[in-house]
C-alpha positions in Angstrom: -17.1 8.8 6.4 -14.9 6.3 4.5 -16.2 3.6 2.2 -14.0 0.9 0.9 -14.3 -1.1 -2.3 -12.2 -4.1 -3.4 -9.5 -6.3 -2.0 -7.8 -6.6 1.4 -5.0 -4.4 0.2 -7.7 -1.7 0.0 -8.9 -2.6 3.4 -5.4 -2.1 4.8 -5.0 1.2 2.9 -8.3 2.4 4.5 -6.9 1.6 8.0 -4.0 3.9 7.1 -6.4 6.6 5.9 -8.3 6.4 9.2 -5.1 6.8 11.1 -4.0 9.9 9.2 -7.5 11.5 9.5 -7.6 10.8 13.2 -4.2 12.4 13.6 -5.4 15.7 12.1 -8.6 15.8 14.1 -11.2 13.9 12.1 -13.7 11.5 13.8 -15.6 9.1 11.6 -19.4 9.5 11.3 -21.9 6.7 10.9 -23.8 8.4 8.1 -22.9 10.4 5.1 -25.4 13.1 6.1 -23.3 14.0 9.2 -20.0 14.0 7.4 -17.9 17.0 6.2 -15.5 14.6 4.4 -16.7 11.6 2.4 -13.9 9.4 1.0 -14.3 6.4 -1.3 -11.3 4.0 -1.5 -11.7 2.3 -4.8 -11.0 -0.7 -6.9 -10.6 -0.9 -10.7 -10.3 -4.6 -11.2 -13.9 -4.9 -12.4 -16.3 -2.5 -14.2 -19.0 -3.2 -11.6 -17.0 -1.4 -8.9 -16.8 1.7 -11.1 -20.5 1.7 -11.7 -21.2 1.4 -8.0 -18.9 4.3 -7.2 -20.5 6.6 -9.8 -23.9 5.8 -8.4 -22.8 6.5 -4.8 -21.2 9.8 -5.7 -24.2 11.0 -7.8 -26.5 10.3 -4.9 -24.6 12.9 -2.8 -25.7 15.9 -4.9 -28.4 17.1 -2.5 -26.0 16.6 0.5 -23.4 18.7 -1.4 -25.9 21.5 -1.9 -26.9 21.5 1.8 -23.3 21.4 3.1 -21.0 23.9 1.4 -18.0 22.6 3.3 -18.4 19.0 2.3 -15.4 17.5 0.6 -15.8 14.4 -1.5 -12.7 12.5 -2.3 -11.8 9.3 -4.3 -8.6 7.3 -3.5 -7.3 3.9 -4.6 -6.7 2.1 -7.8 -9.6 3.6 -9.7 -8.5 7.1 -8.8 -5.0 6.3 -10.0 -6.3 4.9 -13.2 -9.0 7.3 -14.1 -8.0 10.7 -12.7 -8.9 12.9 -15.7 -12.1 11.0 -16.5 -13.3 11.1 -12.9 -12.8 14.8 -12.4 -14.6 15.4 -15.7 -17.5 13.0 -15.3 -18.1 13.6 -11.6 -18.0 17.4 -10.9 -19.0 16.7 -7.2 -15.6 15.2 -6.6 -13.1 17.6 -4.9 -10.1 15.3 -4.4 -8.5 12.4 -6.3 -5.4 10.6 -5.2 -3.7 7.2 -5.8 -2.7 4.4 -3.4 0.9 5.6 -3.2 -0.2 9.0 -2.0 -2.0 8.3 1.2 0.6 10.1 3.2 -0.2 13.3 1.2 -3.8 13.3 2.4 -3.5 16.1 5.0 -2.0 18.5 2.5 -4.5 17.5 -0.2 -7.4 18.1 2.1 -6.1 21.5 3.0 -5.9 22.5 -0.7 -9.3 21.0 -1.4 -10.8 23.1 1.4 -9.3 26.1 -0.2 -11.3 25.4 -3.4 -8.6 23.7 -5.5 -9.8 20.4 -7.1 -6.7 18.3 -7.0 -5.5 15.0 -8.4 -2.0 14.1 -7.1 0.0 11.0 -8.0 3.5 10.7 -6.6 5.2 7.4 -7.1 7.0 6.3 -4.0 10.0 4.0 -4.3 9.8 2.6 -0.7 7.7 2.2 2.3 7.7 5.0 4.9 7.6 3.2 8.2 5.7 5.9 10.1 3.0 6.4 7.6 2.8 2.7 6.7 2.1 2.0 10.4 -0.1 5.0 11.2 -3.3 2.9 11.1 -6.4 2.5 13.1 -7.3 -1.2 13.5 -10.9 -2.1 13.0 -10.3 -4.9 15.5 -7.7 -4.3 18.2 -6.7 -7.9 18.2 -6.3 -8.4 14.5 -4.2 -6.5 12.0 -3.5 -6.5 8.2 0.1 -5.9 7.4 1.3 -4.8 4.0 4.6 -6.5 3.3 4.9 -5.8 -0.4 3.1 -3.4 -2.7 2.9 -3.2 -6.4 3.1 -6.0 -9.0 5.4 -6.9 -11.9 3.5 -9.8 -13.3 1.4 -8.0 -16.0 -1.3 -10.6 -16.5 -3.0 -9.7 -19.7 -6.3 -8.8 -18.1 -5.1 -6.9 -15.0 -4.7 -3.2 -14.5 -3.1 -3.4 -11.0 0.6 -3.2 -12.2 -0.2 0.0 -14.0 -1.9 1.7 -11.0 0.1 0.3 -8.0 3.5 0.3 -9.7 6.3 -2.3 -9.5 6.9 -4.6 -6.5 8.4 -2.9 -3.5 9.1 -4.9 -0.3 9.1 -3.5 3.1 12.4 -4.1 4.9 12.3 -7.1 7.2 13.8 -5.3 10.2 11.1 -2.7 9.9 8.4 -5.5 9.7 9.9 -7.2 12.7 9.7 -4.0 14.8 6.2 -3.2 13.6 4.7 -6.7 14.2 6.4 -6.8 17.6 4.8 -3.5 18.5 1.4 -4.9 17.3 1.8 -7.9 19.5 2.7 -5.7 22.5 -0.4 -3.7 21.9 -2.6 -6.8 22.1 -2.8 -8.0 18.5 -2.8 -11.8 18.3 -3.7 -12.4 14.6 -2.0 -10.8 11.6 -2.7 -11.1 7.9 0.2 -10.4 5.6 -0.8 -8.7 2.4 0.5 -8.2 -1.1 -0.5 -8.5 -4.7 2.0 -11.4 -4.6 3.3 -12.2 -1.2 5.5 -15.0 -2.5 7.6 -12.3 -4.3 8.4 -10.6 -1.0 12.1 -9.7 -0.6 13.2 -10.4 -4.2 13.6 -6.6 -4.9 15.8 -6.2 -1.7 18.0 -9.3 -2.3 16.1 -11.9 -0.4 15.5 -14.9 -2.6 13.5 -16.8 0.0 12.3 -13.7 1.7 8.7 -14.6 2.2 9.5 -17.9 3.9 12.2 -16.1 6.0 9.6 -13.5 7.0 7.2 -16.2 8.2 9.9 -17.9 10.2 10.8 -14.6 11.8 7.2 -13.9 12.8 7.1 -17.4 14.3 9.5 -16.2 17.0 7.5 -13.1 18.0 5.8 -13.5 21.3 2.0 -12.7 21.4 1.3 -13.4 17.7 -0.9 -16.5 17.7 -2.2 -16.8 14.1 -0.7 -15.7 10.8 -2.5 -15.6 7.5 -1.4 -14.3 4.1 -2.7 -13.5 0.7 -2.4 -13.4 -2.2 -0.1 -16.2 -3.4 0.8 -16.4 -7.1 0.9 -20.1 -8.0 3.9 -19.5 -10.3 6.1 -18.4 -7.3 5.0 -20.8 -4.6 7.6 -23.5 -4.4 7.7 -27.0 -2.9 10.6 -25.9 -0.8 8.6 -23.0 0.6 5.6 -25.3 1.4 7.8 -27.7 3.3 9.3 -24.9 5.4 5.9 -23.3 6.1 4.5 -26.7 7.1 6.8 -26.6 10.1 5.5 -23.3 11.4 2.7 -23.7 14.1 1.4 -20.1 13.8 0.7 -20.1 10.1 -3.0 -20.9 9.6 -4.0 -23.7 7.2 -5.7 -21.2 4.8 -4.3 -21.0 1.3 -5.6 -18.7 -1.3 -4.3 -19.9 -4.7 -5.8 -18.0 -7.6 -6.0 -20.3 -10.6 -8.1 -18.0 -12.8 -8.7 -20.8 -15.4 -8.4 -24.5 -15.7 -7.4 -24.3 -19.4 -3.8 -24.2 -20.5 -4.9 -22.3 -23.6 -6.6 -19.6 -21.5 -3.8 -19.5 -18.9 -1.4 -18.8 -21.7 -3.6 -16.0 -23.1 -3.8 -14.6 -19.5 0.0 -14.7 -19.2 -0.2 -16.4 -15.8 3.1 -18.2 -16.1 2.0 -21.7 -15.1 0.1 -24.6 -16.6 -2.9 -26.5 -15.4 -0.6 -29.4 -14.5 1.8 -27.3 -12.5 -1.1 -25.8 -10.6 -2.5 -29.2 -9.7 0.9 -30.3 -8.6 1.1 -27.3 -6.3 -2.3 -28.2 -4.8 -1.2 -31.8 -4.2 2.0 -30.6 -2.5 0.0 -28.3 -0.2 -2.3 -31.1 0.8 0.5 -33.6 1.2 2.5 -31.5 3.6 -0.1 -29.3 5.4 -2.8 -31.2 7.3 -6.4 -29.9 7.0 -5.3 -27.2 4.4 -8.3 -25.1 3.3 -8.0 -23.9 -0.3 -9.7 -21.0 -1.9 -9.2 -19.4 -5.3 -10.1 -16.8 -7.9 -11.6 -17.7 -11.2 -12.4 -15.7 -14.3 -14.8 -17.2 -16.9 -15.6 -15.9 -20.3 -12.1 -14.7 -21.0 -11.5 -13.6 -24.7 -11.0 -16.7 -26.8 -12.3 -19.1 -24.1 -14.0 -22.0 -25.9 -16.7 -24.3 -24.5 -13.9 -26.9 -24.1 -11.7 -24.4 -22.2 -14.5 -23.6 -19.8 -15.2 -27.3 -19.3 -11.5 -27.6 -18.3 -12.1 -25.1 -15.6 -15.2 -26.9 -14.3 -13.2 -30.2 -14.3 -10.4 -28.5 -12.3 -12.8 -27.1 -9.8 -14.4 -30.5 -9.3 -11.0 -32.1 -8.9 -9.5 -29.6 -6.4 -12.7 -29.1 -4.4 -12.1 -25.6 -3.1 -13.7 -24.7 0.1 -14.6 -21.3 -1.5 -13.9 -19.3 -4.6 -14.2 -15.7 -5.8 -15.8 -16.1 -9.2 -16.3 -13.5 -11.9 -17.0 -13.2 -15.6 -14.4 -11.3 -17.6 -14.6 -7.5 -17.5 -12.4 -5.7 -20.0 -10.1 -3.1 -18.4 -9.0 -0.3 -20.8 -5.2 -0.3 -21.2 -4.8 -4.0 -20.7 -3.7 -6.4 -23.4 -6.8 -8.6 -23.0 -9.2 -5.7 -23.7 -7.8 -5.6 -27.3 -8.0 -9.3 -27.9 -10.3 -10.8 -30.6 -13.0 -13.3 -29.8 -14.6 -11.3 -26.9 -17.5 -13.3 -25.6 -21.0 -11.9 -25.3 -22.4 -10.8 -21.9 -25.0 -13.5 -22.1 -22.4 -16.2 -22.6 -20.2 -14.9 -19.9 -23.1 -14.7 -17.4 -24.3 -18.2 -18.3 -20.8 -19.7 -17.7 -20.5 -17.8 -14.4 -23.8 -19.2 -13.2 -22.8 -22.8 -14.0 -19.5 -22.3 -12.2 -21.1 -20.8 -9.1 -23.6 -23.7 -9.0 -20.8 -26.2 -9.1 -18.7 -24.4 -6.5 -21.6 -23.9 -4.1 -22.4 -27.6 -4.1 -18.8 -28.4 -3.3 -18.5 -25.8 -0.6 -21.6 -27.2 1.1 -20.3 -30.7 0.9 -17.0 -29.7 2.4 -18.7 -27.7 5.1 -20.8 -30.6 6.2 -17.7 -32.6 6.9 -17.0 -30.3 9.8 -20.3 -30.9 11.6 -19.7 -32.5 15.0 -16.1 -31.4 15.2 -14.6 -29.0 17.8 -12.6 -26.0 16.7 -10.7 -23.2 18.2 -12.4 -19.9 17.2 -11.1 -16.3 17.3 -14.2 -14.3 18.3 -14.4 -11.3 16.0 -17.7 -9.4 16.6 -21.4 -9.6 17.3 -23.2 -11.3 14.4 -24.8 -9.0 11.9 -28.2 -10.8 11.8 -28.6 -11.4 15.6 -26.8 -9.2 18.0 -27.1 -11.8 20.7 -24.9 -14.1 18.7 -21.2 -13.9 18.0 -19.2 -14.5 14.9 -15.6 -15.7 14.6 -13.4 -17.8 12.5 -11.4 -21.0 12.7 -7.8 -21.3 11.6 -8.8 -22.3 8.1 -10.7 -19.0 7.7 -14.3 -20.3 7.8 -16.8 -18.1 9.7 -18.6 -19.6 12.7 -21.8 -18.2 14.4 -22.6 -19.1 17.9 -24.4 -17.8 21.0 -22.1 -16.0 23.6 -21.4 -12.9 25.6 -19.8 -9.9 23.9 -17.0 -10.0 26.5 -15.6 -12.9 24.4 -14.8 -10.7 21.4 -11.0 -10.8 20.8 -10.6 -14.1 22.7 -10.0 -17.7 21.5 -12.8 -20.1 22.4 -13.8 -23.7 21.6 -16.9 -24.2 19.5 -18.6 -27.5 18.4 -19.9 -27.2 14.8 -23.6 -28.1 14.6 -24.8 -26.8 11.2 -23.1 -26.1 7.9 -23.8 -23.8 5.0 -21.7 -23.1 1.9 -19.0 -21.2 3.7 -20.3 -20.2 7.1 -20.9 -22.6 10.1 -23.0 -22.5 13.2 -22.0 -24.1 16.5 -22.2 -24.2 20.2 -19.8 -22.6 22.6 -17.9 -25.2 24.7 -16.5 -24.7 28.3 -12.8 -23.9 28.4 -10.6 -27.0 28.3 -10.0 -28.2 31.9 -13.0 -26.4 33.3 
């Protein structure tokens, strides 16, 4: 059984893990009790994820006693960052390996089965095409594609550059072949992934590599929708926006992490842009891309953030009017510059600011959602709805989820839905007859 914590990069890594495990004879179970291998693919961006992992592993003690052959493994960023501490604090764990060592999993499992607790970290300098592509898609019509891994930004609060290493782009000819194969197999939607997709190609001599990649994908038959994340505002240029605006396959979904609306805090974070530059980027996206849907990441309660700084963030959120946001209060990560900064705020103050921020964003999200009621949208049907198996759930080009009644035979297809009800981020609607019917 494989459990994934964290970002879409981790989700993509889990697809690779499933592919490798299937190749060596594993079949995924639905419950931990039936499993001989339990893997946790982890995130280390926030302390809460670490606490959840520890609790999950400790809950397996009785299962470990009943099944002498059970192997418990931890992969991902937390494994890379806390190898020694994890093996010491969690004696139930048999196997620890980092995100750049996924291809080593069969060998590591063999050694773990022989009773050798093992943590292995091998820094890879490039993508290996076969192992990068050896994935099992959770949905046969939609695929996540890693185009660049690692990060060289070194924001003062972030541990990712230390655990995933420097930026390494996947060669464009390899991506073209891979995405073409995905399309031939029935994939119609792809999401391009990277810690900073806008940096794609710079390490292999492509100054406008990301835009060139999108233009190349535009020519691949079968691919209908293209999404990407995450964009770093510092590296997203007006020239790139204008070129992307001409591409019909690129969905109008733009995730632009602002992190703070205060210039003072942005400087402390080492984000590399100002409030003014960020707002100019937002204006450019909305000017050149009709119906652009903006989302963001925000950290409140950063060390040294004053009440005025926080108000700057609230004002920016009110001005931009994001459709959605991932909002957190600052969580110190050992080994980062921010963890050593003076003026750390109390948990109480951080939680209070987060609550105020969430309240504001939720009200904006609901107002923006209500604007869609009565409109018709093309929807990619993804699955049966979680709450009612008689309903379906899909998403529109802007990324919003839509629930509606329909037959499961529609999963993987594109249908027309009229929006009838709005919530903060999700929508409900009515399935329409095919156009021309």
